[in-house]
N, C-alpha and C positions, 0 to 999 in steps of 0.2 A: 149207425151213429159212429162218429169218430171225433177224436180230440187231437189237438196239436198245441204245443206251447207257443205263445206269441211273445213279442218283445214289449208289450204294454202291460200295465197293471190291471187292466180291465178285461173281463171275459166277454167275448163276442160269440153270438149264437146265430147260426144260419139254419134255415128250414128249407127242406127240399121235398118235393113229392115224387112219387113213382109214376111212370107212364100209365099204369093201369088205373090211376085215380083220375077218372074223366070228369069234366065239369068244373068250371072255375068256382062256382058257388061252394061245392063240397071241399075243394082244395083250400079255399080261403077260410072256410069255417073251421077246418082242422088247424090251420095255422093260427087263427085267432085263439082257439082253445089252448094250444101249446104256449103261445105267448103269455096268456093269462096265467097259466100254471107257472111258467118260468119267472115272470116279473112281478105279478101282483101277490103271489103266495110266497115270495122270497125263497125260491128254490135254491138250495145252497151249493152253487157251483164254485169250483176252485178259481181264484183270481189268476189272470194272465193266461187264459186258455182260449183257443178257438174251438168251438163245438159245432159240429154239423149234425143235424137230426134229419134222417130220411123217413118220410111218412109213407107207410105202406097202405094199400087199399083196405086191408083188414081193420085199420084204425077207425074206419067209418062206423063200425058197430060198437065201439067202446064208449062207455060212459066217461064223463070227465074225471070222476074219481078213479076209475080203472086206468085211464090214460095217465093220470098222475102217478099211480103206483107202478105202472109199466115203465114210465120215464125214470123214476127213482131207481128201479131195479137195473135198468140199462146203464145209468150214470154210475151207479155203485160198481157194476161189473167192469167198466172201463177206467175207473179211477178218477172220474170227473167231479165227484162230490167233495166239498170242503170238510 
């Protein structure tokens, strides 16, 4: 996960998967889950940031609740939370 200040007032999020995550179905399922966490649950990211989230193969075994907790911990660690 990484963040960078952008010149816009809006936060942009990019999702990337690791090579070890085989199969488009699994990759897309994880991306949909993360988008749901970020957008529908109003995840509090700081405005004006570019955030890149790299999804590891270990994320396949996480429940959506655990994934949300893990994402919140990572965002707090790198200073991306509002």
